[in-house]
Each structure stands twice: as C-alpha cells, then as structure tokens.
CHARMM-style PDB file with segment names, atoms N, HN, CA, C and O in Angstrom:
ATOM      1  N   MET     1       0.850  -1.181   0.000  1.00  0.00      PROA
ATOM      2  CA  MET     1       0.000   0.000   0.000  1.00  0.00      PROA
ATOM      3  C   MET     1       0.888   1.234   0.000  1.00  0.00      PROA
ATOM      4  O   MET     1       1.714   1.420   0.894  1.00  0.00      PROA
ATOM      5  N   ALA     2       0.711   2.073  -1.011  1.00  0.00      PROA
ATOM      6  HN  ALA     2       0.040   1.922  -1.737  1.00  0.00      PROA
ATOM      7  CA  ALA     2       1.448   3.331  -1.115  1.00  0.00      PROA
ATOM      8  C   ALA     2       0.539   4.459  -0.630  1.00  0.00      PROA
ATOM      9  O   ALA     2      -0.460   4.778  -1.275  1.00  0.00      PROA
ATOM     10  N   VAL     3       0.886   5.054   0.495  1.00  0.00      PROA
ATOM     11  HN  VAL     3       1.698   4.794   1.018  1.00  0.00      PROA
ATOM     12  CA  VAL     3       0.074   6.114   1.081  1.00  0.00      PROA
ATOM     13  C   VAL     3       0.693   7.470   0.749  1.00  0.00      PROA
ATOM     14  O   VAL     3       1.892   7.684   0.926  1.00  0.00      PROA
ATOM     15  N   GLN     4      -0.148   8.372   0.268  1.00  0.00      PROA
ATOM     16  HN  GLN     4      -1.122   8.198   0.124  1.00  0.00      PROA
ATOM     17  CA  GLN     4       0.275   9.732  -0.045  1.00  0.00      PROA
ATOM     18  C   GLN     4      -0.422  10.694   0.910  1.00  0.00      PROA
ATOM     19  O   GLN     4      -1.568  10.478   1.302  1.00  0.00      PROA
ATOM     20  N   THR     5       0.278  11.748   1.273  1.00  0.00      PROA
ATOM     21  HN  THR     5       1.210  11.924   0.954  1.00  0.00      PROA
ATOM     22  CA  THR     5      -0.296  12.795   2.119  1.00  0.00      PROA
ATOM     23  C   THR     5       0.012  14.138   1.484  1.00  0.00      PROA
ATOM     24  O   THR     5       1.134  14.387   1.045  1.00  0.00      PROA
ATOM     25  N   GLU     6      -0.994  15.003   1.439  1.00  0.00      PROA
ATOM     26  HN  GLU     6      -1.906  14.801   1.796  1.00  0.00      PROA
ATOM     27  CA  GLU     6      -0.797  16.337   0.877  1.00  0.00      PROA
ATOM     28  C   GLU     6      -1.754  17.316   1.545  1.00  0.00      PROA
ATOM     29  O   GLU     6      -2.884  16.961   1.880  1.00  0.00      PROA
ATOM     30  N   THR     7      -1.299  18.540   1.734  1.00  0.00      PROA
ATOM     31  HN  THR     7      -0.381  18.828   1.462  1.00  0.00      PROA
ATOM     32  CA  THR     7      -2.160  19.609   2.209  1.00  0.00      PROA
ATOM     33  C   THR     7      -2.420  20.541   1.033  1.00  0.00      PROA
ATOM     34  O   THR     7      -1.489  21.052   0.410  1.00  0.00      PROA
ATOM     35  N   ILE     8      -3.697  20.754   0.743  1.00  0.00      PROA
ATOM     36  HN  ILE     8      -4.453  20.339   1.249  1.00  0.00      PROA
ATOM     37  CA  ILE     8      -4.132  21.561  -0.391  1.00  0.00      PROA
ATOM     38  C   ILE     8      -4.886  22.764   0.141  1.00  0.00      PROA
ATOM     39  O   ILE     8      -5.758  22.621   0.998  1.00  0.00      PROA
ATOM     40  N   GLN     9      -4.564  23.936  -0.351  1.00  0.00      PROA
ATOM     41  HN  GLN     9      -3.855  24.052  -1.047  1.00  0.00      PROA
ATOM     42  CA  GLN     9      -5.293  25.151   0.004  1.00  0.00      PROA
ATOM     43  C   GLN     9      -6.487  25.270  -0.934  1.00  0.00      PROA
ATOM     44  O   GLN     9      -6.323  25.221  -2.153  1.00  0.00      PROA
ATOM     45  N   VAL    10      -7.687  25.428  -0.378  1.00  0.00      PROA
ATOM     46  HN  VAL    10      -7.820  25.468   0.613  1.00  0.00      PROA
ATOM     47  CA  VAL    10      -8.889  25.528  -1.204  1.00  0.00      PROA
ATOM     48  C   VAL    10      -9.663  26.799  -0.897  1.00  0.00      PROA
ATOM     49  O   VAL    10      -9.567  27.360   0.195  1.00  0.00      PROA
ATOM     50  N   SER    11     -10.429  27.236  -1.882  1.00  0.00      PROA
ATOM     51  HN  SER    11     -10.506  26.780  -2.768  1.00  0.00      PROA
ATOM     52  CA  SER    11     -11.319  28.375  -1.674  1.00  0.00      PROA
ATOM     53  C   SER    11     -12.706  27.853  -1.326  1.00  0.00      PROA
ATOM     54  O   SER    11     -13.030  26.703  -1.621  1.00  0.00      PROA
ATOM     55  N   GLY    12     -13.504  28.671  -0.715  1.00  0.00      PROA
ATOM     56  HN  GLY    12     -13.240  29.606  -0.475  1.00  0.00      PROA
ATOM     57  CA  GLY    12     -14.884  28.314  -0.420  1.00  0.00      PROA
ATOM     58  C   GLY    12     -15.167  27.964   1.024  1.00  0.00      PROA
ATOM     59  O   GLY    12     -16.333  27.845   1.401  1.00  0.00      PROA
ATOM     60  N   ILE    13     -14.149  27.796   1.842  1.00  0.00      PROA
ATOM     61  HN  ILE    13     -13.202  27.893   1.535  1.00  0.00      PROA
ATOM     62  CA  ILE    13     -14.385  27.490   3.256  1.00  0.00      PROA
ATOM     63  C   ILE    13     -14.476  28.810   4.022  1.00  0.00      PROA
ATOM     64  O   ILE    13     -13.510  29.565   4.127  1.00  0.00      PROA
ATOM     65  N   ARG    14     -15.677  29.058   4.553  1.00  0.00      PROA
ATOM     66  HN  ARG    14     -16.463  28.445   4.468  1.00  0.00      PROA
ATOM     67  CA  ARG    14     -15.902  30.321   5.252  1.00  0.00      PROA
ATOM     68  C   ARG    14     -16.374  30.126   6.693  1.00  0.00      PROA
ATOM     69  O   ARG    14     -16.324  31.047   7.508  1.00  0.00      PROA
ATOM     70  N   CYS    15     -16.837  28.896   6.991  1.00  0.00      PROA
ATOM     71  HN  CYS    15     -16.878  28.148   6.329  1.00  0.00      PROA
ATOM     72  CA  CYS    15     -17.404  28.659   8.323  1.00  0.00      PROA
ATOM     73  C   CYS    15     -17.331  27.169   8.649  1.00  0.00      PROA
ATOM     74  O   CYS    15     -16.918  26.356   7.823  1.00  0.00      PROA
ATOM     75  N   GLU    16     -17.738  26.835   9.857  1.00  0.00      PROA
ATOM     76  HN  GLU    16     -18.074  27.496  10.528  1.00  0.00      PROA
ATOM     77  CA  GLU    16     -17.724  25.438  10.295  1.00  0.00      PROA
ATOM     78  C   GLU    16     -18.673  24.590   9.443  1.00  0.00      PROA
ATOM     79  O   GLU    16     -18.400  23.415   9.197  1.00  0.00      PROA
ATOM     80  N   ARG    17     -19.754  25.164   9.007  1.00  0.00      PROA
ATOM     81  HN  ARG    17     -19.975  26.118   9.207  1.00  0.00      PROA
ATOM     82  CA  ARG    17     -20.699  24.443   8.142  1.00  0.00      PROA
ATOM     83  C   ARG    17     -20.043  24.061   6.817  1.00  0.00      PROA
ATOM     84  O   ARG    17     -20.298  22.981   6.284  1.00  0.00      PROA
ATOM     85  N   CYS    18     -19.197  24.945   6.285  1.00  0.00      PROA
ATOM     86  HN  CYS    18     -18.989  25.822   6.718  1.00  0.00      PROA
ATOM     87  CA  CYS    18     -18.456  24.640   5.058  1.00  0.00      PROA
ATOM     88  C   CYS    18     -17.511  23.463   5.278  1.00  0.00      PROA
ATOM     89  O   CYS    18     -17.385  22.592   4.417  1.00  0.00      PROA
ATOM     90  N   VAL    19     -16.852  23.439   6.425  1.00  0.00      PROA
ATOM     91  HN  VAL    19     -16.954  24.146   7.124  1.00  0.00      PROA
ATOM     92  CA  VAL    19     -15.945  22.336   6.752  1.00  0.00      PROA
ATOM     93  C   VAL    19     -16.738  21.030   6.803  1.00  0.00      PROA
ATOM     94  O   VAL    19     -16.273  20.000   6.316  1.00  0.00      PROA
ATOM     95  N   MET    20     -17.926  21.074   7.387  1.00  0.00      PROA
ATOM     96  HN  MET    20     -18.304  21.911   7.782  1.00  0.00      PROA
ATOM     97  CA  MET    20     -18.762  19.885   7.478  1.00  0.00      PROA
ATOM     98  C   MET    20     -19.234  19.449   6.084  1.00  0.00      PROA
ATOM     99  O   MET    20     -19.297  18.253   5.801  1.00  0.00      PROA
ATOM    100  N   ARG    21     -19.563  20.406   5.220  1.00  0.00      PROA
ATOM    101  HN  ARG    21     -19.512  21.378   5.450  1.00  0.00      PROA
ATOM    102  CA  ARG    21     -20.002  20.089   3.861  1.00  0.00      PROA
ATOM    103  C   ARG    21     -18.870  19.435   3.072  1.00  0.00      PROA
ATOM    104  O   ARG    21     -19.103  18.493   2.314  1.00  0.00      PROA
ATOM    105  N   LEU    22     -17.656  19.926   3.247  1.00  0.00      PROA
ATOM    106  HN  LEU    22     -17.467  20.691   3.863  1.00  0.00      PROA
ATOM    107  CA  LEU    22     -16.504  19.332   2.584  1.00  0.00      PROA
ATOM    108  C   LEU    22     -16.269  17.908   3.097  1.00  0.00      PROA
ATOM    109  O   LEU    22     -15.995  16.995   2.317  1.00  0.00      PROA
ATOM    110  N   GLY    23     -16.379  17.732   4.403  1.00  0.00      PROA
ATOM    111  HN  GLY    23     -16.602  18.474   5.036  1.00  0.00      PROA
ATOM    112  CA  GLY    23     -16.226  16.400   4.976  1.00  0.00      PROA
ATOM    113  C   GLY    23     -17.256  15.426   4.434  1.00  0.00      PROA
ATOM    114  O   GLY    23     -16.937  14.269   4.162  1.00  0.00      PROA
ATOM    115  N   ALA    24     -18.483  15.886   4.276  1.00  0.00      PROA
ATOM    116  HN  ALA    24     -18.742  16.827   4.497  1.00  0.00      PROA
ATOM    117  CA  ALA    24     -19.545  15.037   3.737  1.00  0.00      PROA
ATOM    118  C   ALA    24     -19.255  14.659   2.284  1.00  0.00      PROA
ATOM    119  O   ALA    24     -19.565  13.547   1.856  1.00  0.00      PROA
ATOM    120  N   ALA    25     -18.662  15.584   1.530  1.00  0.00      PROA
ATOM    121  HN  ALA    25     -18.410  16.487   1.878  1.00  0.00      PROA
ATOM    122  CA  ALA    25     -18.334  15.310   0.123  1.00  0.00      PROA
ATOM    123  C   ALA    25     -17.246  14.255  -0.002  1.00  0.00      PROA
ATOM    124  O   ALA    25     -17.222  13.503  -0.976  1.00  0.00      PROA
ATOM    125  N   LEU    26     -16.351  14.191   0.968  1.00  0.00      PROA
ATOM    126  HN  LEU    26     -16.371  14.802   1.760  1.00  0.00      PROA
ATOM    127  CA  LEU    26     -15.236  13.242   0.919  1.00  0.00      PROA
ATOM    128  C   LEU    26     -15.533  11.939   1.661  1.00  0.00      PROA
ATOM    129  O   LEU    26     -14.874  10.927   1.422  1.00  0.00      PROA
ATOM    130  N   GLN    27     -16.508  11.958   2.549  1.00  0.00      PROA
ATOM    131  HN  GLN    27     -17.044  12.780   2.743  1.00  0.00      PROA
ATOM    132  CA  GLN    27     -16.811  10.791   3.371  1.00  0.00      PROA
ATOM    133  C   GLN    27     -17.144   9.581   2.502  1.00  0.00      PROA
ATOM    134  O   GLN    27     -17.937   9.667   1.564  1.00  0.00      PROA
ATOM    135  N   GLY    28     -16.528   8.468   2.832  1.00  0.00      PROA
ATOM    136  HN  GLY    28     -15.884   8.398   3.594  1.00  0.00      PROA
ATOM    137  CA  GLY    28     -16.801   7.234   2.117  1.00  0.00      PROA
ATOM    138  C   GLY    28     -16.050   7.080   0.803  1.00  0.00      PROA
ATOM    139  O   GLY    28     -16.224   6.081   0.105  1.00  0.00      PROA
ATOM    140  N   HSD    29     -15.213   8.063   0.456  1.00  0.00      PROA
ATOM    141  HN  HSD    29     -15.072   8.875   1.024  1.00  0.00      PROA
ATOM    142  CA  HSD    29     -14.439   7.977  -0.785  1.00  0.00      PROA
ATOM    143  C   HSD    29     -13.454   6.816  -0.656  1.00  0.00      PROA
ATOM    144  O   HSD    29     -12.604   6.811   0.235  1.00  0.00      PROA
ATOM    145  N   ASP    30     -13.572   5.845  -1.542  1.00  0.00      PROA
ATOM    146  HN  ASP    30     -14.262   5.849  -2.265  1.00  0.00      PROA
ATOM    147  CA  ASP    30     -12.735   4.653  -1.484  1.00  0.00      PROA
ATOM    148  C   ASP    30     -11.262   5.025  -1.583  1.00  0.00      PROA
ATOM    149  O   ASP    30     -10.844   5.692  -2.529  1.00  0.00      PROA
ATOM    150  N   GLY    31     -10.487   4.595  -0.614  1.00  0.00      PROA
ATOM    151  HN  GLY    31     -10.826   4.053   0.154  1.00  0.00      PROA
ATOM    152  CA  GLY    31      -9.048   4.855  -0.604  1.00  0.00      PROA
ATOM    153  C   GLY    31      -8.629   6.044   0.235  1.00  0.00      PROA
ATOM    154  O   GLY    31      -7.445   6.194   0.539  1.00  0.00      PROA
ATOM    155  N   LEU    32      -9.570   6.889   0.616  1.00  0.00      PROA
ATOM    156  HN  LEU    32     -10.531   6.767   0.368  1.00  0.00      PROA
ATOM    157  CA  LEU    32      -9.239   8.041   1.456  1.00  0.00      PROA
ATOM    158  C   LEU    32      -9.050   7.549   2.884  1.00  0.00      PROA
ATOM    159  O   LEU    32      -9.969   6.990   3.482  1.00  0.00      PROA
ATOM    160  N   GLU    33      -7.870   7.756   3.422  1.00  0.00      PROA
ATOM    161  HN  GLU    33      -7.123   8.210   2.936  1.00  0.00      PROA
ATOM    162  CA  GLU    33      -7.533   7.288   4.762  1.00  0.00      PROA
ATOM    163  C   GLU    33      -7.789   8.352   5.834  1.00  0.00      PROA
ATOM    164  O   GLU    33      -8.151   8.029   6.965  1.00  0.00      PROA
ATOM    165  N   TYR    34      -7.597   9.627   5.464  1.00  0.00      PROA
ATOM    166  HN  TYR    34      -7.303   9.889   4.545  1.00  0.00      PROA
ATOM    167  CA  TYR    34      -7.672  10.717   6.443  1.00  0.00      PROA
ATOM    168  C   TYR    34      -7.962  12.013   5.702  1.00  0.00      PROA
ATOM    169  O   TYR    34      -7.434  12.249   4.615  1.00  0.00      PROA
ATOM    170  N   ALA    35      -8.801  12.848   6.291  1.00  0.00      PROA
ATOM    171  HN  ALA    35      -9.230  12.657   7.174  1.00  0.00      PROA
ATOM    172  CA  ALA    35      -9.064  14.178   5.747  1.00  0.00      PROA
ATOM    173  C   ALA    35      -9.314  15.126   6.913  1.00  0.00      PROA
ATOM    174  O   ALA    35     -10.032  14.795   7.857  1.00  0.00      PROA
ATOM    175  N   ASN    36      -8.714  16.304   6.833  1.00  0.00      PROA
ATOM    176  HN  ASN    36      -8.131  16.572   6.066  1.00  0.00      PROA
ATOM    177  CA  ASN    36      -8.908  17.321   7.855  1.00  0.00      PROA
ATOM    178  C   ASN    36      -8.890  18.686   7.178  1.00  0.00      PROA
ATOM    179  O   ASN    36      -7.967  19.005   6.428  1.00  0.00      PROA
ATOM    180  N   ALA    37      -9.908  19.480   7.447  1.00  0.00      PROA
ATOM    181  HN  ALA    37     -10.657  19.220   8.056  1.00  0.00      PROA
ATOM    182  CA  ALA    37      -9.988  20.827   6.871  1.00  0.00      PROA
ATOM    183  C   ALA    37     -10.014  21.853   7.997  1.00  0.00      PROA
ATOM    184  O   ALA    37     -10.602  21.622   9.054  1.00  0.00      PROA
ATOM    185  N   THR    38      -9.368  22.987   7.752  1.00  0.00      PROA
ATOM    186  HN  THR    38      -8.891  23.175   6.894  1.00  0.00      PROA
ATOM    187  CA  THR    38      -9.378  24.076   8.717  1.00  0.00      PROA
ATOM    188  C   THR    38     -10.206  25.236   8.165  1.00  0.00      PROA
ATOM    189  O   THR    38     -10.484  25.299   6.968  1.00  0.00      PROA
ATOM    190  N   LEU    39     -10.592  26.142   9.045  1.00  0.00      PROA
ATOM    191  HN  LEU    39     -10.366  26.091  10.017  1.00  0.00      PROA
ATOM    192  CA  LEU    39     -11.340  27.314   8.612  1.00  0.00      PROA
ATOM    193  C   LEU    39     -10.495  28.248   7.746  1.00  0.00      PROA
ATOM    194  O   LEU    39     -11.034  29.153   7.110  1.00  0.00      PROA
ATOM    195  N   MET    40      -9.199  28.041   7.715  1.00  0.00      PROA
ATOM    196  HN  MET    40      -8.761  27.306   8.231  1.00  0.00      PROA
ATOM    197  CA  MET    40      -8.309  28.849   6.867  1.00  0.00      PROA
ATOM    198  C   MET    40      -8.210  28.267   5.449  1.00  0.00      PROA
ATOM    199  O   MET    40      -7.497  28.815   4.608  1.00  0.00      PROA
ATOM    200  N   GLY    41      -8.915  27.168   5.182  1.00  0.00      PROA
ATOM    201  HN  GLY    41      -9.494  26.723   5.866  1.00  0.00      PROA
ATOM    202  CA  GLY    41      -8.943  26.590   3.845  1.00  0.00      PROA
ATOM    203  C   GLY    41      -7.861  25.567   3.559  1.00  0.00      PROA
ATOM    204  O   GLY    41      -7.678  25.173   2.407  1.00  0.00      PROA
ATOM    205  N   ALA    42      -7.143  25.129   4.577  1.00  0.00      PROA
ATOM    206  HN  ALA    42      -7.292  25.448   5.513  1.00  0.00      PROA
ATOM    207  CA  ALA    42      -6.119  24.099   4.387  1.00  0.00      PROA
ATOM    208  C   ALA    42      -6.762  22.727   4.575  1.00  0.00      PROA
ATOM    209  O   ALA    42      -7.334  22.441   5.626  1.00  0.00      PROA
ATOM    210  N   VAL    43      -6.665  21.888   3.556  1.00  0.00      PROA
ATOM    211  HN  VAL    43      -6.200  22.120   2.702  1.00  0.00      PROA
ATOM    212  CA  VAL    43      -7.242  20.548   3.603  1.00  0.00      PROA
ATOM    213  C   VAL    43      -6.098  19.543   3.517  1.00  0.00      PROA
ATOM    214  O   VAL    43      -5.382  19.487   2.517  1.00  0.00      PROA
ATOM    215  N   THR    44      -5.936  18.759   4.565  1.00  0.00      PROA
ATOM    216  HN  THR    44      -6.517  18.804   5.378  1.00  0.00      PROA
ATOM    217  CA  THR    44      -4.911  17.720   4.572  1.00  0.00      PROA
ATOM    218  C   THR    44      -5.590  16.401   4.247  1.00  0.00      PROA
ATOM    219  O   THR    44      -6.554  15.995   4.897  1.00  0.00      PROA
ATOM    220  N   LEU    45      -5.059  15.743   3.218  1.00  0.00      PROA
ATOM    221  HN  LEU    45      -4.277  16.073   2.690  1.00  0.00      PROA
ATOM    222  CA  LEU    45      -5.608  14.471   2.757  1.00  0.00      PROA
ATOM    223  C   LEU    45      -4.537  13.394   2.809  1.00  0.00      PROA
ATOM    224  O   LEU    45      -3.365  13.652   2.538  1.00  0.00      PROA
ATOM    225  N   GLN    46      -4.947  12.204   3.154  1.00  0.00      PROA
ATOM    226  HN  GLN    46      -5.899  11.994   3.374  1.00  0.00      PROA
ATOM    227  CA  GLN    46      -4.052  11.053   3.102  1.00  0.00      PROA
ATOM    228  C   GLN    46      -4.841   9.933   2.421  1.00  0.00      PROA
ATOM    229  O   GLN    46      -5.953   9.607   2.835  1.00  0.00      PROA
ATOM    230  N   TRP    47      -4.253   9.348   1.371  1.00  0.00      PROA
ATOM    231  HN  TRP    47      -3.349   9.613   1.034  1.00  0.00      PROA
ATOM    232  CA  TRP    47      -4.975   8.351   0.607  1.00  0.00      PROA
ATOM    233  C   TRP    47      -4.067   7.206   0.177  1.00  0.00      PROA
ATOM    234  O   TRP    47      -2.846   7.339   0.099  1.00  0.00      PROA
ATOM    235  N   ASP    48      -4.710   6.082  -0.098  1.00  0.00      PROA
ATOM    236  HN  ASP    48      -5.702   5.973  -0.034  1.00  0.00      PROA
ATOM    237  CA  ASP    48      -4.049   4.885  -0.607  1.00  0.00      PROA
ATOM    238  C   ASP    48      -3.982   5.033  -2.121  1.00  0.00      PROA
ATOM    239  O   ASP    48      -5.013   5.019  -2.793  1.00  0.00      PROA
ATOM    240  N   GLU    49      -2.784   5.173  -2.657  1.00  0.00      PROA
ATOM    241  HN  GLU    49      -1.946   5.185  -2.111  1.00  0.00      PROA
ATOM    242  CA  GLU    49      -2.583   5.420  -4.080  1.00  0.00      PROA
ATOM    243  C   GLU    49      -3.061   4.263  -4.957  1.00  0.00      PROA
ATOM    244  O   GLU    49      -3.312   4.455  -6.147  1.00  0.00      PROA
ATOM    245  N   GLU    50      -3.188   3.082  -4.391  1.00  0.00      PROA
ATOM    246  HN  GLU    50      -2.984   2.926  -3.425  1.00  0.00      PROA
ATOM    247  CA  GLU    50      -3.659   1.939  -5.162  1.00  0.00      PROA
ATOM    248  C   GLU    50      -5.178   1.949  -5.338  1.00  0.00      PROA
ATOM    249  O   GLU    50      -5.707   1.233  -6.188  1.00  0.00      PROA
ATOM    250  N   ARG    51      -5.883   2.756  -4.538  1.00  0.00      PROA
ATOM    251  HN  ARG    51      -5.453   3.338  -3.848  1.00  0.00      PROA
ATOM    252  CA  ARG    51      -7.349   2.774  -4.590  1.00  0.00      PROA
ATOM    253  C   ARG    51      -7.937   4.086  -5.077  1.00  0.00      PROA
ATOM    254  O   ARG    51      -9.082   4.117  -5.527  1.00  0.00      PROA
ATOM    255  N   THR    52      -7.183   5.160  -4.996  1.00  0.00      PROA
ATOM    256  HN  THR    52      -6.253   5.135  -4.631  1.00  0.00      PROA
ATOM    257  CA  THR    52      -7.660   6.455  -5.486  1.00  0.00      PROA
ATOM    258  C   THR    52      -6.449   7.320  -5.784  1.00  0.00      PROA
ATOM    259  O   THR    52      -5.310   6.906  -5.564  1.00  0.00      PROA
ATOM    260  N   ASP    53      -6.697   8.522  -6.286  1.00  0.00      PROA
ATOM    261  HN  ASP    53      -7.622   8.858  -6.465  1.00  0.00      PROA
ATOM    262  CA  ASP    53      -5.588   9.431  -6.561  1.00  0.00      PROA
ATOM    263  C   ASP    53      -6.000  10.868  -6.241  1.00  0.00      PROA
ATOM    264  O   ASP    53      -7.160  11.151  -5.940  1.00  0.00      PROA
ATOM    265  N   ARG    54      -5.025  11.756  -6.316  1.00  0.00      PROA
ATOM    266  HN  ARG    54      -4.083  11.526  -6.560  1.00  0.00      PROA
ATOM    267  CA  ARG    54      -5.240  13.162  -5.970  1.00  0.00      PROA
ATOM    268  C   ARG    54      -6.336  13.773  -6.839  1.00  0.00      PROA
ATOM    269  O   ARG    54      -7.191  14.504  -6.339  1.00  0.00      PROA
ATOM    270  N   ASP    55      -6.312  13.474  -8.144  1.00  0.00      PROA
ATOM    271  HN  ASP    55      -5.618  12.880  -8.550  1.00  0.00      PROA
ATOM    272  CA  ASP    55      -7.293  14.058  -9.057  1.00  0.00      PROA
ATOM    273  C   ASP    55      -8.723  13.691  -8.682  1.00  0.00      PROA
ATOM    274  O   ASP    55      -9.619  14.532  -8.756  1.00  0.00      PROA
ATOM    275  N   ALA    56      -8.943  12.443  -8.281  1.00  0.00      PROA
ATOM    276  HN  ALA    56      -8.215  11.760  -8.221  1.00  0.00      PROA
ATOM    277  CA  ALA    56     -10.285  12.017  -7.889  1.00  0.00      PROA
ATOM    278  C   ALA    56     -10.745  12.754  -6.628  1.00  0.00      PROA
ATOM    279  O   ALA    56     -11.914  13.124  -6.515  1.00  0.00      PROA
ATOM    280  N   LEU    57      -9.835  12.963  -5.691  1.00  0.00      PROA
ATOM    281  HN  LEU    57      -8.886  12.663  -5.783  1.00  0.00      PROA
ATOM    282  CA  LEU    57     -10.188  13.681  -4.465  1.00  0.00      PROA
ATOM    283  C   LEU    57     -10.457  15.159  -4.754  1.00  0.00      PROA
ATOM    284  O   LEU    57     -11.394  15.740  -4.206  1.00  0.00      PROA
ATOM    285  N   VAL    58      -9.641  15.764  -5.611  1.00  0.00      PROA
ATOM    286  HN  VAL    58      -8.881  15.292  -6.056  1.00  0.00      PROA
ATOM    287  CA  VAL    58      -9.854  17.171  -5.982  1.00  0.00      PROA
ATOM    288  C   VAL    58     -11.186  17.320  -6.716  1.00  0.00      PROA
ATOM    289  O   VAL    58     -11.906  18.296  -6.505  1.00  0.00      PROA
ATOM    290  N   THR    59     -11.511  16.365  -7.569  1.00  0.00      PROA
ATOM    291  HN  THR    59     -10.927  15.572  -7.741  1.00  0.00      PROA
ATOM    292  CA  THR    59     -12.794  16.410  -8.282  1.00  0.00      PROA
ATOM    293  C   THR    59     -13.959  16.356  -7.299  1.00  0.00      PROA
ATOM    294  O   THR    59     -14.937  17.087  -7.458  1.00  0.00      PROA
ATOM    295  N   ALA    60     -13.865  15.506  -6.296  1.00  0.00      PROA
ATOM    296  HN  ALA    60     -13.071  14.912  -6.167  1.00  0.00      PROA
ATOM    297  CA  ALA    60     -14.921  15.418  -5.283  1.00  0.00      PROA
ATOM    298  C   ALA    60     -15.069  16.740  -4.537  1.00  0.00      PROA
ATOM    299  O   ALA    60     -16.184  17.173  -4.250  1.00  0.00      PROA
ATOM    300  N   MET    61     -13.935  17.385  -4.222  1.00  0.00      PROA
ATOM    301  HN  MET    61     -13.029  17.033  -4.456  1.00  0.00      PROA
ATOM    302  CA  MET    61     -13.994  18.685  -3.536  1.00  0.00      PROA
ATOM    303  C   MET    61     -14.602  19.745  -4.447  1.00  0.00      PROA
ATOM    304  O   MET    61     -15.416  20.550  -3.995  1.00  0.00      PROA
ATOM    305  N   LYS    62     -14.221  19.760  -5.722  1.00  0.00      PROA
ATOM    306  HN  LYS    62     -13.560  19.107  -6.090  1.00  0.00      PROA
ATOM    307  CA  LYS    62     -14.767  20.738  -6.675  1.00  0.00      PROA
ATOM    308  C   LYS    62     -16.273  20.582  -6.826  1.00  0.00      PROA
ATOM    309  O   LYS    62     -16.999  21.574  -6.888  1.00  0.00      PROA
ATOM    310  N   GLN    63     -16.745  19.344  -6.884  1.00  0.00      PROA
ATOM    311  HN  GLN    63     -16.156  18.538  -6.834  1.00  0.00      PROA
ATOM    312  CA  GLN    63     -18.180  19.097  -7.025  1.00  0.00      PROA
ATOM    313  C   GLN    63     -18.961  19.618  -5.827  1.00  0.00      PROA
ATOM    314  O   GLN    63     -20.151  19.910  -5.941  1.00  0.00      PROA
ATOM    315  N   ALA    64     -18.305  19.734  -4.687  1.00  0.00      PROA
ATOM    316  HN  ALA    64     -17.338  19.496  -4.595  1.00  0.00      PROA
ATOM    317  CA  ALA    64     -18.941  20.271  -3.483  1.00  0.00      PROA
ATOM    318  C   ALA    64     -18.763  21.786  -3.374  1.00  0.00      PROA
ATOM    319  O   ALA    64     -19.263  22.408  -2.437  1.00  0.00      PROA
ATOM    320  N   GLY    65     -18.044  22.380  -4.341  1.00  0.00      PROA
ATOM    321  HN  GLY    65     -17.637  21.874  -5.102  1.00  0.00      PROA
ATOM    322  CA  GLY    65     -17.878  23.836  -4.355  1.00  0.00      PROA
ATOM    323  C   GLY    65     -16.565  24.350  -3.776  1.00  0.00      PROA
ATOM    324  O   GLY    65     -16.438  25.540  -3.487  1.00  0.00      PROA
ATOM    325  N   PHE    66     -15.594  23.468  -3.607  1.00  0.00      PROA
ATOM    326  HN  PHE    66     -15.697  22.501  -3.841  1.00  0.00      PROA
ATOM    327  CA  PHE    66     -14.313  23.858  -3.031  1.00  0.00      PROA
ATOM    328  C   PHE    66     -13.199  23.636  -4.064  1.00  0.00      PROA
ATOM    329  O   PHE    66     -12.860  22.496  -4.378  1.00  0.00      PROA
ATOM    330  N   ALA    67     -12.644  24.711  -4.579  1.00  0.00      PROA
ATOM    331  HN  ALA    67     -12.920  25.638  -4.324  1.00  0.00      PROA
ATOM    332  CA  ALA    67     -11.612  24.618  -5.622  1.00  0.00      PROA
ATOM    333  C   ALA    67     -10.225  24.850  -5.043  1.00  0.00      PROA
ATOM    334  O   ALA    67     -10.031  25.741  -4.217  1.00  0.00      PROA
ATOM    335  N   PRO    68      -9.254  24.041  -5.482  1.00  0.00      PROA
ATOM    336  CA  PRO    68      -7.861  24.267  -5.040  1.00  0.00      PROA
ATOM    337  C   PRO    68      -7.379  25.627  -5.510  1.00  0.00      PROA
ATOM    338  O   PRO    68      -7.719  26.085  -6.602  1.00  0.00      PROA
ATOM    339  N   ILE    69      -6.586  26.259  -4.670  1.00  0.00      PROA
ATOM    340  HN  ILE    69      -6.310  25.887  -3.783  1.00  0.00      PROA
ATOM    341  CA  ILE    69      -5.974  27.545  -5.017  1.00  0.00      PROA
ATOM    342  C   ILE    69      -4.583  27.245  -5.553  1.00  0.00      PROA
ATOM    343  O   ILE    69      -3.769  26.626  -4.867  1.00  0.00      PROA
ATOM    344  N   PRO    70      -4.306  27.686  -6.789  1.00  0.00      PROA
ATOM    345  CA  PRO    70      -2.976  27.387  -7.373  1.00  0.00      PROA
ATOM    346  C   PRO    70      -1.846  28.055  -6.619  1.00  0.00      PROA
ATOM    347  OT1 PRO    70      -0.682  27.899  -6.987  1.00  0.00      PROA
TER     348      PRO     70
END
C-alpha cells in the first residue's frame, strides 16, 4: 500500500458548516484514509494510491464547491 499525504489550500471554506459540507463530500471515498480541513482553507488528505488518486479527491472537492488555489 502506497500512502500519499498532501495539504491543499482551497477556496470556499468560510465557516464550520463549510468544513462539514466538505467532509460530507469526501466521506466514504474509497481509498481516502484521512481528511482534515481548517477554517483557513487548508485541507490535509491522506490516501491509498492503489485505490484512489489526488485528481479524484480534488474532483470530489470541486463538485462540493471547493476549488484548489494554485
């Protein structure tokens, strides 16, 4: 199992409800081992590279209204 960890800065997090909405969007994502979001927009993700990838996780966040900041 190859585990990757990355912290991504995202836009759209303005309150605790936003953090909960992001968590709901990622909950149950196959291969996601850990996710933590702060009110400052920092999202730390840890995933099993054999079951998912960064692009799939970013897509899930985008669909919930949270876009990575380049």
